[in-house]
N, CA, C and O atoms as a MOPAC input file, in Angstrom:
PM7 MOZYME 1SCF
protein

 N     48.65600 1   102.32200 1   116.07200 1
 C     48.59900 1   100.93100 1   116.43900 1
 C     48.79500 1   100.04300 1   115.21600 1
 O     49.35900 1    98.95300 1   115.31700 1
 N     48.33300 1   100.50700 1   114.07200 1
 C     48.49700 1    99.73100 1   112.84000 1
 C     49.96800 1    99.54700 1   112.50800 1
 O     50.36800 1    98.48400 1   112.03400 1
 N     50.78000 1   100.57300 1   112.75200 1
 C     52.21800 1   100.46400 1   112.50300 1
 C     52.85000 1    99.40800 1   113.40400 1
 O     53.75300 1    98.68600 1   112.98200 1
 N     52.38400 1    99.32000 1   114.62400 1
 C     52.89700 1    98.31300 1   115.56000 1
 C     52.52600 1    96.91600 1   115.07600 1
 O     53.36300 1    96.01400 1   115.08700 1
 N     51.27800 1    96.73100 1   114.65100 1
 C     50.84300 1    95.42600 1   114.15000 1
 C     51.66500 1    95.03700 1   112.92900 1
 O     52.10600 1    93.89400 1   112.81500 1
 N     51.87300 1    95.99100 1   112.00900 1
 C     52.68600 1    95.69700 1   110.81700 1
 C     54.11900 1    95.34900 1   111.19400 1
 O     54.69800 1    94.41200 1   110.64600 1
 N     54.68900 1    96.09700 1   112.12400 1
 C     56.08600 1    95.88200 1   112.51100 1
 C     56.29900 1    94.52100 1   113.15100 1
 O     57.34500 1    93.90200 1   112.95800 1
 N     55.33100 1    94.05800 1   113.90100 1
 C     55.49700 1    92.79900 1   114.62400 1
 C     54.79400 1    91.61600 1   113.97400 1
 O     54.76600 1    90.52600 1   114.54600 1
 N     54.22900 1    91.81100 1   112.79400 1
 C     53.47600 1    90.73400 1   112.15400 1
 C     54.34100 1    89.53100 1   111.79800 1
 O     53.82200 1    88.42700 1   111.63900 1
 N     55.63300 1    89.72400 1   111.67200 1
 C     56.52200 1    88.61000 1   111.35200 1
 C     56.91800 1    87.76400 1   112.54700 1
 O     57.46700 1    86.67500 1   112.38000 1
 N     56.65100 1    88.24300 1   113.73700 1
 C     56.99900 1    87.49800 1   114.94200 1
 C     55.84400 1    86.59000 1   115.35100 1
 O     54.70800 1    87.03600 1   115.51100 1
 N     56.15600 1    85.32400 1   115.51300 1
 C     55.12600 1    84.35300 1   115.88300 1
 C     54.43600 1    84.76400 1   117.18100 1
 O     55.09500 1    85.01900 1   118.19000 1
 N     53.14000 1    84.82500 1   117.14900 1
 C     52.35800 1    85.12500 1   118.33500 1
 C     52.18900 1    86.60100 1   118.65500 1
 O     51.35900 1    86.95200 1   119.49300 1
 N     52.94800 1    87.47000 1   118.01500 1
 C     52.86900 1    88.89000 1   118.34900 1
 C     51.50500 1    89.48300 1   118.00600 1
 O     50.90900 1    90.18100 1   118.82600 1
 N     51.01700 1    89.21500 1   116.82400 1
 C     49.72500 1    89.76100 1   116.41200 1
 C     48.60800 1    89.15900 1   117.26200 1
 O     47.61100 1    89.82000 1   117.55100 1
 N     48.78800 1    87.89700 1   117.66000 1
 C     47.79100 1    87.25600 1   118.51400 1
 C     47.70000 1    87.92500 1   119.87900 1
 O     46.68400 1    87.79000 1   120.56100 1
 N     48.72900 1    88.63400 1   120.28600 1
 C     48.68800 1    89.39100 1   121.53700 1
 C     48.25500 1    90.83700 1   121.29100 1
 O     47.57100 1    91.43000 1   122.12600 1
 N     48.64900 1    91.40300 1   120.15400 1
 C     48.35000 1    92.81300 1   119.87500 1
 C     46.87900 1    93.06300 1   119.55500 1
 O     46.30500 1    94.04300 1   120.03300 1
 N     46.27000 1    92.20800 1   118.76800 1
 C     44.87700 1    92.44300 1   118.36500 1
 C     43.92900 1    92.38300 1   119.56600 1
 O     43.06200 1    93.25000 1   119.67900 1
 N     44.05000 1    91.40800 1   120.46300 1
 C     43.19300 1    91.45000 1   121.65400 1
 C     43.44000 1    92.70900 1   122.50500 1
 O     42.50600 1    93.23800 1   123.10800 1
 N     44.66000 1    93.17700 1   122.55300 1
 C     44.94400 1    94.41700 1   123.28000 1
 C     44.23500 1    95.59700 1   122.60800 1
 O     43.69100 1    96.47000 1   123.28400 1
 N     44.24500 1    95.61300 1   121.28700 1
 C     43.53700 1    96.66800 1   120.55200 1
 C     42.03000 1    96.57300 1   120.78700 1
 O     41.35800 1    97.59100 1   120.95500 1
 N     41.50500 1    95.35000 1   120.79900 1
 C     40.08100 1    95.16800 1   121.06400 1
 C     39.70900 1    95.70600 1   122.45300 1
 O     38.62700 1    96.26200 1   122.63700 1
 N     40.59200 1    95.54100 1   123.40600 1
 C     40.34500 1    96.08000 1   124.74900 1
 C     40.31700 1    97.60700 1   124.73000 1
 O     39.54700 1    98.22600 1   125.46400 1
 N     41.15800 1    98.21200 1   123.89100 1
 C     41.12500 1    99.67200 1   123.75800 1
 C     39.78000 1   100.13300 1   123.20100 1
 O     39.26400 1   101.17600 1   123.60300 1
 N     39.21300 1    99.36000 1   122.27800 1
 C     37.91300 1    99.69900 1   121.70800 1
 C     36.78600 1    99.56900 1   122.72500 1
 O     35.69500 1   100.10000 1   122.51800 1
 N     37.04700 1    98.86300 1   123.82200 1
 C     36.03900 1    98.65800 1   124.87100 1
 C     36.40000 1    99.37700 1   126.16200 1
 O     35.75600 1    99.16100 1   127.18800 1
 N     37.39900 1   100.21100 1   126.12800 1
 C     37.86800 1   100.90200 1   127.32600 1
 C     36.74200 1   101.72600 1   127.96100 1
 O     35.88800 1   102.25700 1   127.25100 1
 N     36.73600 1   101.83300 1   129.28500 1
 C     35.70100 1   102.63800 1   129.94100 1
 C     35.75700 1   104.12800 1   129.57700 1
 O     34.74100 1   104.82100 1   129.63700 1
 N     36.92900 1   104.61200 1   129.20600 1
 C     37.08200 1   106.03600 1   128.86700 1
 C     36.74400 1   106.27700 1   127.39000 1
 O     37.32300 1   105.65600 1   126.49900 1
 N     35.81200 1   107.17500 1   127.15500 1
 C     35.39300 1   107.48600 1   125.79200 1
 C     36.54500 1   108.01100 1   124.93800 1
 O     36.59700 1   107.75000 1   123.73600 1
 N     37.46600 1   108.75000 1   125.55600 1
 C     38.59700 1   109.29800 1   124.79800 1
 C     39.48900 1   108.18500 1   124.24800 1
 O     40.01600 1   108.29100 1   123.14100 1
 N     39.65100 1   107.12500 1   125.02600 1
 C     40.47000 1   105.98900 1   124.57600 1
 C     39.75800 1   105.26300 1   123.44500 1
 O     40.37800 1   104.92400 1   122.43600 1
 N     38.45900 1   105.02200 1   123.60600 1
 C     37.69200 1   104.36300 1   122.54000 1
 C     37.70200 1   105.19400 1   121.26800 1
 O     37.79100 1   104.64700 1   120.16800 1
 N     37.61000 1   106.51300 1   121.41000 1
 C     37.62600 1   107.40100 1   120.23800 1
 C     38.96100 1   107.30500 1   119.51400 1
 O     38.99300 1   107.14600 1   118.29300 1
 N     40.05700 1   107.40000 1   120.25000 1
 C     41.38900 1   107.31100 1   119.63500 1
 C     41.58700 1   105.96000 1   118.95400 1
 O     42.13200 1   105.89400 1   117.85200 1
 N     41.15200 1   104.89200 1   119.60100 1
 C     41.28600 1   103.55900 1   119.00700 1
 C     40.43200 1   103.43800 1   117.75000 1
 O     40.84600 1   102.82000 1   116.77000 1
 N     39.25200 1   104.02300 1   117.78000 1
 C     38.35400 1   103.95200 1   116.62800 1
 C     38.93100 1   104.70100 1   115.42700 1
 O     38.77000 1   104.26100 1   114.28900 1
 N     39.59400 1   105.81800 1   115.67000 1
 C     40.23700 1   106.53900 1   114.56100 1
 C     41.27400 1   105.68100 1   113.84200 1
 O     41.57800 1   105.93700 1   112.67700 1
 N     41.81900 1   104.67100 1   114.51100 1
 C     42.80200 1   103.77700 1   113.90600 1
 C     42.19300 1   102.49200 1   113.36300 1
 O     42.90800 1   101.63700 1   112.83900 1
 N     40.88500 1   102.35100 1   113.48400 1
 C     40.21800 1   101.09100 1   113.14700 1
 C     40.50400 1   100.63100 1   111.71300 1
 O     40.89100 1    99.48300 1   111.49900 1
 N     40.31900 1   101.50000 1   110.75300 1
 C     40.50300 1   101.11300 1   109.35200 1
 C     41.94300 1   100.70700 1   109.06600 1
 O     42.19000 1    99.75100 1   108.33100 1
 N     42.88600 1   101.42800 1   109.64500 1
 C     44.29900 1   101.09300 1   109.42400 1
 C     44.66700 1    99.75700 1   110.04500 1
 O     45.36700 1    98.95300 1   109.42900 1
 N     44.20100 1    99.51800 1   111.26000 1
 C     44.50000 1    98.24000 1   111.92300 1
 C     43.82900 1    97.10500 1   111.15300 1
 O     44.45300 1    96.07600 1   110.89900 1
 N     42.56700 1    97.28600 1   110.78200 1
 C     41.84900 1    96.25100 1   110.03600 1
 C     42.48300 1    95.99600 1   108.67400 1
 O     42.37400 1    94.89300 1   108.14100 1
 N     43.13700 1    96.99300 1   108.11200 1
 C     43.74300 1    96.86700 1   106.79000 1
 C     45.10800 1    96.21200 1   106.75900 1
 O     45.68000 1    96.03600 1   105.68300 1
 N     45.63900 1    95.84900 1   107.90500 1
 C     46.94400 1    95.17800 1   107.90500 1
 C     46.80500 1    93.79400 1   107.28700 1
 O     45.72800 1    93.19800 1   107.31800 1
 N     47.88200 1    93.29500 1   106.73500 1
 C     47.86900 1    91.99500 1   106.06600 1
 C     48.04600 1    90.82200 1   107.02100 1
 O     48.08700 1    89.67100 1   106.58700 1
 N     48.14900 1    91.09600 1   108.28700 1
 C     48.40700 1    90.05100 1   109.27300 1
 C     47.17600 1    89.17500 1   109.48100 1
 O     46.04800 1    89.57600 1   109.19600 1
 N     47.42200 1    87.98600 1   109.97900 1
 C     46.32700 1    87.10100 1   110.38300 1
 C     46.43500 1    86.88000 1   111.88300 1
 O     47.49100 1    87.05900 1   112.49000 1
 N     45.31400 1    86.48700 1   112.45500 1
 C     45.21700 1    86.35800 1   113.90500 1
 C     44.28500 1    85.18800 1   114.20800 1
 O     43.47100 1    84.80800 1   113.36600 1
 N     44.40000 1    84.61500 1   115.40800 1
 C     43.43900 1    83.57900 1   115.77900 1
 C     42.05200 1    84.19400 1   115.75800 1
 O     41.88800 1    85.37800 1   116.05200 1
 N     41.06300 1    83.40000 1   115.41500 1
 C     39.72900 1    83.97500 1   115.24800 1
 C     39.01800 1    84.28300 1   116.55900 1
 O     37.96800 1    84.92500 1   116.54600 1
 N     39.55500 1    83.84700 1   117.67500 1
 C     38.97700 1    84.18500 1   118.96500 1
 C     37.78600 1    83.33000 1   119.35700 1
 O     37.20300 1    83.52600 1   120.42300 1
 N     37.42500 1    82.39300 1   118.51300 1
 C     36.30700 1    81.50100 1   118.80000 1
 C     36.85900 1    80.15500 1   119.25800 1
 O     37.45300 1    79.43300 1   118.45700 1
 N     36.67600 1    79.80600 1   120.52200 1
 C     37.22700 1    78.54900 1   121.03100 1
 C     36.73900 1    77.31800 1   120.27800 1
 O     37.45300 1    76.31800 1   120.21200 1
 N     35.53900 1    77.37200 1   119.70900 1
 C     35.01700 1    76.21000 1   118.98900 1
 C     35.72300 1    75.98600 1   117.65500 1
 O     35.61000 1    74.90900 1   117.07000 1
 N     36.45400 1    76.99700 1   117.16600 1
 C     37.16200 1    76.86800 1   115.88800 1
 C     38.49600 1    76.14900 1   116.03700 1
 O     39.09300 1    75.72900 1   115.04600 1
 N     38.95500 1    76.00900 1   117.25000 1
 C     40.24700 1    75.37400 1   117.48600 1
 C     41.34400 1    76.40900 1   117.57700 1
 O     41.18900 1    77.53000 1   117.09100 1
 N     42.45400 1    76.04300 1   118.19500 1
 C     43.53000 1    77.00600 1   118.44200 1
 C     44.29000 1    77.43800 1   117.18800 1
 O     44.97000 1    78.46400 1   117.20300 1
 N     44.18200 1    76.67200 1   116.11100 1
 C     44.94800 1    76.99600 1   114.90700 1
 C     44.13800 1    77.74300 1   113.85300 1
 O     44.67200 1    78.07500 1   112.79500 1
 N     42.86800 1    78.01400 1   114.11600 1
 C     42.02500 1    78.72400 1   113.14400 1
 C     42.47500 1    80.17700 1   113.05400 1
 O     42.52900 1    80.88000 1   114.06300 1
 N     42.79700 1    80.62300 1   111.84400 1
 C     43.30000 1    81.97900 1   111.63700 1
 C     42.38200 1    82.72600 1   110.68500 1
 O     41.82000 1    82.15000 1   109.75400 1
 N     42.24200 1    84.01700 1   110.93900 1
 C     41.44700 1    84.89800 1   110.09500 1
 C     42.22000 1    86.19700 1   109.91100 1
 O     43.20500 1    86.45000 1   110.60500 1
 N     41.77000 1    87.00800 1   108.97800 1
 C     42.40500 1    88.31400 1   108.81200 1
 C     42.05700 1    89.18400 1   110.02300 1
 O     41.06700 1    88.94300 1   110.71400 1
 N     42.87500 1    90.18000 1   110.25900 1
 C     42.61200 1    91.10600 1   111.35600 1
 C     41.25500 1    91.78100 1   111.12400 1
 O     40.49400 1    91.97700 1   112.07100 1
 N     40.95100 1    92.13500 1   109.88300 1
 C     39.66700 1    92.77400 1   109.56700 1
 C     38.50200 1    91.87900 1   109.95200 1
 O     37.52500 1    92.35000 1   110.53400 1
 N     38.59400 1    90.59600 1   109.63600 1
 C     37.51500 1    89.67000 1   109.97400 1
 C     37.31600 1    89.57700 1   111.47900 1
 O     36.18800 1    89.47700 1   111.96100 1
 N     38.39900 1    89.61100 1   112.20200 1
 C     38.29700 1    89.53800 1   113.66600 1
 C     37.69000 1    90.81700 1   114.24200 1
 O     36.87300 1    90.76000 1   115.16100 1
 N     38.08700 1    91.96500 1   113.70300 1
 C     37.64200 1    93.23900 1   114.26300 1
 C     36.23900 1    93.64800 1   113.84500 1
 O     35.60800 1    94.45500 1   114.52900 1
 N     35.73900 1    93.11600 1   112.74900 1
 C     34.43000 1    93.53700 1   112.26000 1
 C     33.33800 1    93.27200 1   113.30500 1
 O     32.31400 1    93.95500 1   113.31300 1
 N     33.54500 1    92.31400 1   114.15700 1
 C     32.58400 1    92.04200 1   115.21800 1
 C     32.47900 1    93.15300 1   116.24800 1
 O     31.53000 1    93.18200 1   117.03100 1
 N     33.44000 1    94.06600 1   116.25700 1
 C     33.41700 1    95.19600 1   117.20000 1
 C     32.61800 1    96.38600 1   116.67500 1
 O     32.30600 1    97.30300 1   117.43500 1
 N     32.28900 1    96.38200 1   115.40100 1
 C     31.60000 1    97.53100 1   114.80200 1
 C     30.23800 1    97.80300 1   115.44100 1
 O     29.94200 1    98.96100 1   115.73600 1
 N     29.39200 1    96.78800 1   115.67000 1
 C     28.08200 1    97.09600 1   116.27000 1
 C     28.17400 1    97.82800 1   117.61900 1
 O     27.38600 1    98.73600 1   117.88200 1
 N     29.11600 1    97.44300 1   118.45900 1
 C     29.23400 1    98.12800 1   119.75000 1
 C     29.71800 1    99.56400 1   119.56300 1
 O     29.35500 1   100.44100 1   120.34700 1
 N     30.52900 1    99.81900 1   118.53800 1
 C     30.98400 1   101.18200 1   118.26800 1
 C     29.85300 1   102.03300 1   117.69600 1
 O     29.73700 1   103.21600 1   118.01600 1
 N     29.02900 1   101.43200 1   116.86000 1
 C     27.88600 1   102.14500 1   116.27700 1
 C     26.91200 1   102.58300 1   117.37400 1
 O     26.30400 1   103.65000 1   117.28600 1
 N     26.77200 1   101.75400 1   118.40000 1
 C     25.82700 1   102.03100 1   119.48300 1
 C     26.49200 1   102.64300 1   120.70900 1
 O     25.86600 1   102.73000 1   121.76600 1
 N     27.74000 1   103.06700 1   120.59100 1
 C     28.47000 1   103.61600 1   121.72700 1
 C     27.75000 1   104.83800 1   122.29600 1
 O     27.14700 1   105.62100 1   121.56200 1
 N     27.82800 1   104.98200 1   123.62000 1
 C     27.20600 1   106.12900 1   124.28000 1
 C     27.85400 1   107.45200 1   123.89500 1
 O     27.21800 1   108.50400 1   123.96200 1
 N     29.12300 1   107.39800 1   123.49000 1
 C     29.85400 1   108.61200 1   123.16100 1
 C     29.64400 1   109.01300 1   121.69900 1
 O     29.89800 1   108.23700 1   120.77800 1
 N     29.18100 1   110.22600 1   121.52100 1
 C     29.01200 1   110.75700 1   120.16900 1
 C     30.35300 1   110.82600 1   119.43600 1
 O     30.40500 1   110.65300 1   118.21800 1
 N     31.43200 1   111.07900 1   120.17400 1
 C     32.76000 1   111.16200 1   119.56000 1
 C     33.20400 1   109.82100 1   118.99400 1
 O     33.83100 1   109.77200 1   117.93600 1
 N     32.88600 1   108.73700 1   119.68500 1
 C     33.23100 1   107.40400 1   119.17800 1
 C     32.44900 1   107.12700 1   117.90500 1
 O     33.00900 1   106.64800 1   116.91900 1
 N     31.17000 1   107.42300 1   117.92400 1
 C     30.35300 1   107.19600 1   116.72800 1
 C     30.82200 1   108.05400 1   115.56700 1
 O     30.83600 1   107.60200 1   114.42200 1
 N     31.20400 1   109.28900 1   115.85500 1
 C     31.70600 1   110.18100 1   114.80000 1
 C     33.03300 1   109.66600 1   114.23700 1
 O     33.26300 1   109.72600 1   113.02900 1
 N     33.89300 1   109.16700 1   115.10400 1
 C     35.17600 1   108.62000 1   114.64700 1
 C     34.94200 1   107.42400 1   113.73200 1
 O     35.61400 1   107.28200 1   112.71000 1
 N     33.99900 1   106.56900 1   114.09100 1
 C     33.68300 1   105.41300 1   113.24300 1
 C     33.13400 1   105.87700 1   111.89500 1
 O     33.48500 1   105.31400 1   110.85800 1
 N     32.28700 1   106.88400 1   111.90300 1
 C     31.73900 1   107.41100 1   110.64600 1
 C     32.85300 1   107.95000 1   109.75600 1
 O     32.80500 1   107.79100 1   108.53600 1
 N     33.86000 1   108.58800 1   110.36100 1
 C     34.96800 1   109.14600 1   109.57400 1
 C     35.82700 1   108.07000 1   108.93400 1
 O     36.35200 1   108.27300 1   107.83900 1
 N     35.98200 1   106.92700 1   109.59500 1
 C     36.86100 1   105.88600 1   109.05300 1
 C     36.09300 1   104.80100 1   108.30200 1
 O     36.69800 1   103.87600 1   107.75900 1
 N     34.76900 1   104.90900 1   108.26800 1
 C     33.94800 1   103.85400 1   107.66400 1
 C     34.30900 1   103.57900 1   106.21200 1
 O     34.36600 1   102.41800 1   105.80600 1
 N     34.55000 1   104.60800 1   105.42700 1
 C     34.89000 1   104.37400 1   104.01600 1
 C     36.23700 1   103.67400 1   103.86500 1
 O     36.46800 1   102.96700 1   102.88400 1
 N     37.11700 1   103.86900 1   104.82900 1
 C     38.40700 1   103.19300 1   104.79800 1
 C     38.31600 1   101.71700 1   105.14500 1
 O     39.26400 1   100.96500 1   104.92100 1
 N     37.18100 1   101.29900 1   105.69000 1
 C     37.00200 1    99.88700 1   106.03400 1
 C     36.68200 1    99.02500 1   104.80700 1
 O     36.95400 1    97.82400 1   104.80300 1
 N     36.11700 1    99.62400 1   103.79100 1
 C     35.69900 1    98.84500 1   102.61500 1
 C     36.84500 1    98.03100 1   102.00800 1
 O     36.66000 1    96.83900 1   101.76500 1
 N     38.01100 1    98.61500 1   101.75300 1
 C     39.08600 1    97.79400 1   101.19100 1
 C     39.54700 1    96.68200 1   102.13700 1
 O     39.92100 1    95.60000 1   101.68700 1
 N     39.52200 1    96.94400 1   103.43100 1
 C     39.97100 1    95.94900 1   104.40400 1
 C     38.98900 1    94.78100 1   104.48900 1
 O     39.39800 1    93.63000 1   104.64300 1
 N     37.70000 1    95.07900 1   104.38700 1
 C     36.69500 1    94.03600 1   104.51000 1
 C     36.47600 1    93.27300 1   103.21200 1
 O     36.01800 1    92.13000 1   103.22500 1
 N     36.79700 1    93.89300 1   102.12100 1
 C     36.63800 1    93.22800 1   100.83800 1
 C     35.21300 1    93.29200 1   100.33600 1
 O     34.33300 1    93.86400 1   100.97800 1
 N     35.01100 1    92.71900 1    99.22600 1
 C     33.72300 1    92.78200 1    98.54300 1
 C     32.61200 1    92.06500 1    99.31400 1
 O     31.47200 1    92.52900 1    99.33200 1
 N     32.93600 1    90.94800 1    99.94400 1
 C     31.92900 1    90.16200 1   100.64900 1
 C     31.83000 1    90.50500 1   102.12500 1
 O     30.95700 1    89.97500 1   102.81100 1
 N     32.72800 1    91.40900 1   102.65900 1
 C     32.77000 1    91.71400 1   104.07500 1
 C     31.55500 1    92.38800 1   104.51500 1
 O     31.42500 1    92.72000 1   105.69300 1

């Protein structure tokens, strides 16, 4: 999924459609889908693209990094009912540090 985000990051609005789709994969009812999406978490978060922040109070033009937008999904992954999802997050956790930066 990270390759798709990188490939389409130059097209206006593409990342704004792709990141919410990725977020839906992280919340999919099937544990296998959430696990596969979680294995890609660090790579997707590490893309250089920006996306709307998803907060209606910020206004339609407020942009944040993909990592900043996705970091809000980590608590639900940490508490996921599936051990495989939690294990996938543990495996990619060290890869999140560069994407989140020093203050992330």
